[in-house]
N, C-alpha and C positions, 0 to 999 in steps of 0.2 A: 504493500500500500504506500502511495506517495506520502512524503512527510507532511504536506499541507493538509491531507485528509485525516491525519491523526489528531488534529487540534479539536478539542471539544466544541469550541464555538463554531468552527467550520461544519462539523457534523450536525450540530443542532440547526444551523442555518440551512444546510442541505436537506435535512429531514423536513423542516417546516416548509421549504420551497416545494419539495416533492408532494407533501400533503395538500398544499394549496393548488398545485398543478393538477392533482387528481380530482379535486373538487371542481376545478374549472373545466376539465376535459370530460369528466364522467359524473356530473351532478346527480343523475338519476340513480347511480349505483351507490351513492353516499347518503343522499337525503332520504329520510323515511317517507316524506310527503312531497307532493308537487309544490311548485312555487306559489300557486294561488289557491291551494286547497285549504279551506278554513271551515270552522264550526263556531258560530257565535256563542254556543253554550260553553265553550272553553276559552273565552276571551280573557286576556290579561292574566293568564296563569303564571305563577313564578316558576323558575327553573326546577325541574324534577327529573326523575328517571325516565318518565314518558316523554318529556319535552326538556332536553338538557339546557336550552337557552330560553325556556319559557315560551309564551305565545303572545301575539300582538293583539291590538284592539279589535281585530276581525276574527280572532280565533285561529290564526295561521301559526304553524310551528316555526318559531324564529330560527332554529337551527337549519331547517330546510331552506328558509329564505336566504340565510347567510351563505349556505352552500351554493344555491342557485345564483346568488349574486356575485360569486367569484369570477365567472366568465365575463359579464359585462364590465365589471370593475377593472379587470386586468386587460381586457381588450383595448380599452382607451389608453391606458398607461403604456402598454407595449407599443401600440401604434404611434403614440406621441414620441416615445423614446426612439423608435426606428426612424421616424421622419427627422427628428433633431440630429440623430447620429449621421444619417446620410447627408443632410444639408451642411452640418457643421464640419464633417470630414472633407467635403468638397471645397468649402470656403477656406478652411485651414490649409488644405493642400495647395490651392491656387495661390493664396497669400504667402505661404512659407516658401514655396519653390520659385515663384515668379519674382518676388521681392520688388523693390523699387516703388514706383507710383501705384501699381496695382495692389501691392501689399498695404500701402498706406490707405488707399480708398476702402479696401475690404475691412481693415481693422478699425477704421474710424466709424464705419457703419455698425460694426459689432459693438464698439464702445457706446454708440447711441442706444442700441438695444439694451445693453447692460445697465444704462443709466435710468431706464424706465422700471419702476417697481413691478415685480413679476405679476402679482395678482391684478394690478391695474392694466398691464398689457394684455393679460388673458381676457379680462372682462371687456376691454375695448375691442379686441379681435372678435369675440363672440357677438358683441353688439353689431359689428359690421357684417360678419359672415352668417350669423344666426346660430341657434342652438342645434344640437344633433351630435352624434358620436364622432363623425369625421371632423366636423368643425371644432369641436372641443379638443380633439387630438392635435389639430393644426395650431390652435391657440396655445396649448401647452408646449408644443414643439417649438413654436416661435420664441417663447420665453427661455427655452433651454439651448437653442442653437448657439448663442454666443460662447458659452462655456466649452462646448465641443469644438468650436472653431479655434478658440485660443489654445486649447490643449493640443489639437492637431497641428496647428501652426508651429508651436514650440517643438513638437517632435520632428516635424519636417525640417525645421532649421537645424536641429541636431543631426539628423540622418544625412542631409544633403552634403555635409562636410566630410563624410566618411570616405575612406580611400576607395572602397569598392564602387561608390557612386561616381567619384571622379574618374576612376578607371573606365567605367562603362561609357561615360561621356567622351573621354579621350579616344575610346575605341570606335566612336561613331555611332553608338546605339542611339536610336531616336528617342526623343523626350518621352512620348507615351510609354515606350517599353521600359525606360529607366524608372518611371513612376510606378508602373505595374509590377516590375520585377524586384525593385530594390527599395524605393522610397515608401510606398504604401505598406508592404508587408512588415517593414521594420519600424514604421511609425504607428501602426494601428493598435498593437496590444495594450498600451496604457489607455487609449481612447475607448477600446472595447471594455476594459475593466471599469472605467468610469461609467459606461453605459449601463452596466448592471446596477451600480449605485443610483443612477438617474431614474431607473424604473421606480424605485421607492419614492423619489421626489415627485415624479409624475403622478403616482398613485395618490399621494397627499393632495396634490393640486386638483386632480379630477374628483376625488372624494369630497374635497371642500366645495367644488362647484356643484356636485350632486346634493350636498347639504343645503346649498343656497337655492336649489331648484333648477340648476342649469345642466344637470346630468342626463342620463338616459331617460327617455320618456316612459311613463307608466305603460304597462304594468311590470316593466323590467325591475328586478330586485337588485339594485346597485347599492353597495355598502353605504355610500354617502346619503343616498335617498332613504335607506332604512333607518339610519341614525336620525335623519331629519323627521321621519314619520313618528318617532317616539319622543320627540322633545317636549310635546305637550303633556307627557306622562312621566317626565324625568323625576318628579318628586315622589311618585308612588310606585312606578314600574321602572326601576333603574336598568333592568336588563334590556329594554328596547333600544337604548342608545349605547350601552356598555359593550355588548358583544359585537355589533358591527364595527364599532370603533376599535375594539381589540384586534379584530381581523386586519384592519388597516395597519395598526401598529406592528402586528406580527409579520405581515408581509414586508413592511419597510425594514424591520430589523433583519429579516432573512436576506433581503437584497443587500443591505449594508454588510452583513457578514460574508456573503459570497463575493462582494466586490473587493474585499481584502484578501481573497484567496488567490494565490498565484503560485506556480511552480517555483522552486528555488532557482535563483539567478535571474528571474524576470524582474523587469523594472517596476518600481512602485508607482502608483498613481500620484502625481504631484498634487499637493494641497494648497 
């Protein structure tokens, strides 16, 4: 077993991520009830053996709702991270390798984006594009792109001075092949490690939007929307907001733990 897999924190993070992935991929195999299956006679029951997370105001099993909510919650955060990763790596690659005026223009645009508060940018983008899963992912990605771009640019600046890159250029290898064979493969690992961490941040943002009413439309059981649905009962039925919130926290902690995992000798993600 590799050394990094022997760390307790890594194993716990991997186990939590695996359990959440199973819930997202196979909710019907984990949840004892359907996502909208309720009985008014059992409304607002506290956690018990029959209902581990209790029931909501409509008599639906909260554990089942949380399990079914894993997929819509993760879909948006994963899509947002993927979009931010692709755009950020492209911008960072162009800025770091081209240098000069193009580098200055790209990085000044990135600085402008970073100067705008994250939630303000997300809300403004949603106001322009409208609500919906794809638009929310684009809004969250737009707020995350600057970090990916700066990290990728720093890695490209480091790699392009290596002897193997200079040798390839001196040998007449075309620029696209130099980028694909040497620059991108040797610049990407720290950026990909940060992408795992960014999944947690994207989930926090999308869950916050769901709590505010900008998440997946009903009747989808998204974690932020589940927590928002129970806020009117927080004084008497604490489980309605606690368990969906704990799922968000668990997922973020798992992503954070996995982002710190790397084989020995790999570069650490800059902070």
